[in-house]
C-alpha positions as CSV (number, residue, x, y, z in Angstrom):
1,X,-10.0,15.2,-3.2
2,X,-6.2,14.0,-4.2
3,X,-6.1,13.1,-8.3
4,X,-4.0,10.3,-7.6
5,X,-6.4,8.6,-4.5
6,X,-9.2,9.0,-7.1
7,X,-6.7,7.3,-9.8
8,X,-6.0,4.1,-7.1
9,X,-10.3,4.1,-6.5
10,X,-10.9,3.9,-9.9
11,X,-8.0,1.2,-10.9
12,X,-9.3,-0.7,-7.4
13,X,-12.8,-1.1,-8.6
14,X,-10.9,-3.3,-11.4
15,X,-8.6,-4.9,-8.7
16,X,-10.9,-5.9,-5.9
17,X,-14.4,-6.1,-7.1
18,X,-17.6,-6.9,-5.5
19,X,-18.4,-9.0,-2.4
20,X,-16.5,-12.0,-1.4
21,X,-16.2,-14.6,1.3
22,X,-14.0,-16.8,0.3
23,X,-13.0,-19.5,3.7
24,X,-9.8,-19.6,2.2
25,X,-8.2,-15.8,2.1
26,X,-6.9,-14.7,5.0
27,X,-8.8,-11.4,4.3
28,X,-12.1,-12.8,5.3
29,X,-15.6,-11.5,4.4
30,X,-15.0,-8.3,2.3
31,X,-16.6,-6.0,0.2
32,X,-15.2,-3.1,-2.0
33,X,-11.5,-5.0,-0.9
34,X,-12.9,-3.3,2.3
35,X,-12.7,-6.2,5.4
36,X,-15.5,-6.4,7.5
37,X,-13.1,-5.6,10.5
38,X,-12.7,-2.9,9.3
39,X,-15.9,-1.6,7.9
40,X,-16.6,-2.4,11.6
41,X,-13.7,0.0,12.8
42,X,-15.0,2.7,10.9
43,X,-18.2,2.8,11.9
44,X,-20.5,0.5,9.5
45,X,-22.8,-1.5,10.6
46,X,-24.3,-3.1,8.0
47,X,-24.7,-6.4,6.4
48,X,-20.9,-6.2,4.0
49,X,-22.9,-7.3,0.8
50,X,-24.8,-3.8,0.9
51,X,-21.7,-2.2,1.5
52,X,-21.7,0.7,-1.5
53,X,-18.5,1.7,-3.1
54,X,-19.2,5.4,-1.7
55,X,-19.5,4.0,1.7
56,X,-16.0,2.1,0.5
57,X,-14.2,4.7,-0.9
58,X,-14.9,6.8,2.4
59,X,-12.8,4.3,4.5
60,X,-10.5,3.7,2.0
61,X,-9.7,8.0,2.0
62,X,-9.5,7.6,5.8
63,X,-8.0,4.2,6.7
64,X,-5.4,3.8,3.8
65,X,-4.6,7.3,2.9
66,X,-4.7,10.2,5.5
67,X,-4.2,7.7,8.4
68,X,-1.2,6.3,7.4
69,X,0.1,10.1,6.2
70,X,0.4,8.9,2.7
71,X,-1.6,11.9,1.6
72,X,1.2,13.7,2.2
73,X,3.5,11.5,0.5
74,X,1.8,12.7,-2.3
75,X,2.9,15.6,-1.9
76,X,6.5,14.5,-2.9
77,X,6.0,12.0,-5.4
78,X,2.2,10.9,-6.6
79,X,3.4,7.5,-8.0
80,X,5.1,6.8,-4.7
81,X,2.2,8.1,-3.0
82,X,-0.1,5.6,-5.2
83,X,2.0,3.0,-4.8
84,X,2.0,3.0,-1.0
85,X,-1.7,3.4,-1.1
86,X,-2.3,0.1,-3.4
87,X,0.4,-1.5,-1.3
88,X,-1.3,-0.8,1.8
89,X,-4.8,-1.9,1.0
90,X,-3.6,-5.0,-0.3
91,X,-0.9,-5.9,2.7
92,X,-1.7,-3.4,5.3
93,X,-0.1,0.6,5.7
94,X,2.2,-0.6,8.5
95,X,4.2,-3.2,5.8
96,X,3.5,-0.4,3.1
97,X,5.3,2.2,4.9
98,X,8.0,-0.2,6.3
99,X,8.6,-1.5,2.5
100,X,9.5,2.0,1.5
101,X,11.7,2.5,4.8
102,X,13.7,-0.4,4.1
103,X,14.2,0.8,0.4
104,X,15.6,4.2,1.6
105,X,17.4,2.7,4.1
106,X,19.7,0.8,1.8
107,X,19.3,3.4,-0.5
108,X,21.0,6.3,1.3
109,X,24.8,5.2,1.3
110,X,25.2,4.3,4.8
111,X,23.6,7.4,6.0
112,X,25.9,10.1,4.1
113,X,22.5,11.1,2.5
114,X,20.3,11.1,5.3
115,X,19.8,9.5,8.5
116,X,18.7,5.8,8.2
117,X,15.2,5.8,9.5
118,X,13.1,3.5,11.9
119,X,11.7,0.8,10.2
120,X,8.5,1.1,12.2
121,X,5.8,1.6,9.0
122,X,4.6,5.0,10.0
123,X,5.0,7.5,7.2
124,X,5.6,10.6,9.3
125,X,8.1,13.5,8.8
126,X,11.6,12.2,9.0
127,X,10.4,8.9,6.1
128,X,9.2,12.1,4.0
129,X,12.4,13.9,4.5
130,X,14.5,11.1,3.5
131,X,12.4,10.5,1.0
132,X,12.6,13.7,-0.3
133,X,16.6,14.0,0.0
134,X,16.8,10.7,-1.8
135,X,14.5,12.3,-4.9
136,X,16.3,15.7,-5.3
137,X,19.6,13.9,-4.9
138,X,19.2,11.3,-7.4
139,X,16.5,12.5,-10.3
140,X,14.0,10.3,-12.7
141,X,16.8,7.7,-12.2
142,X,16.4,7.5,-8.6
143,X,13.0,7.6,-8.6
144,X,12.6,5.0,-10.6
145,X,14.8,3.0,-9.0
146,X,13.2,3.4,-5.9
147,X,9.7,2.7,-7.3
148,X,11.3,-0.5,-8.7
149,X,12.6,-1.4,-5.8
150,X,9.2,-0.7,-3.5
151,X,7.9,-3.1,-6.1
152,X,10.1,-6.2,-5.8
153,X,10.0,-5.9,-2.0
154,X,6.7,-6.2,-2.2
155,X,6.8,-9.1,-4.7
156,X,9.0,-10.8,-2.7
157,X,6.8,-10.3,0.5
158,X,3.8,-11.9,-1.6
159,X,6.2,-15.0,-2.2
160,X,7.2,-15.2,1.4
161,X,3.3,-15.6,2.2
162,X,2.5,-18.4,0.1
163,X,5.9,-19.9,1.4
164,X,4.5,-19.8,4.9
165,X,0.9,-20.4,3.9
166,X,1.0,-22.9,0.7
167,X,-3.2,-22.3,0.8
168,X,-2.3,-18.7,0.0
169,X,-0.2,-20.2,-3.2
170,X,-4.0,-19.6,-5.4
171,X,-3.5,-15.8,-4.4
172,X,0.1,-15.5,-5.4
173,X,-0.4,-15.2,-8.8
174,X,-2.9,-12.0,-8.6
175,X,-0.7,-10.9,-6.0
176,X,2.5,-10.6,-8.0
177,X,1.0,-9.4,-10.7
178,X,-0.2,-6.7,-8.9
179,X,2.8,-5.8,-7.6
180,X,4.9,-6.0,-11.2
181,X,2.4,-5.6,-14.2
182,X,-0.2,-3.4,-12.4
């Protein structure tokens, strides 16, 4: 297993906690951060309260690491891969991928560094190539800038969610903290 995946999973235990069924939470019934819909899609049929941490890790690895290709991003930059995994868990892998693609698009000097990406959330070969070119051309400073831009875009999305649905404001502090301080 990837060291990046394991590190994020260890941190996630502290963030996501155990069982929750908050009627205000748009995620609905969850355990270890896994929604009932995702658990069912990956073959879990038991009560959500009974979902073990190990069962959740198996689902996380399949649904939030391998399936969206974040494991392949890990080969390029483990920190960005960790951000994608954590953000994908919290707001969906497609949303995380789109934030990366948007960031890479605005940092590509109108296509001078690499072609614009289709912002579809899929972290396929073109996204990986653009990220590789960006990081190799911009070095340590570029990596830091990309990382901070991703966190800013994530926090901005949380603000949009809370503004669009005031019932979600009760989660905004924790979401923004996750994006900017975790």
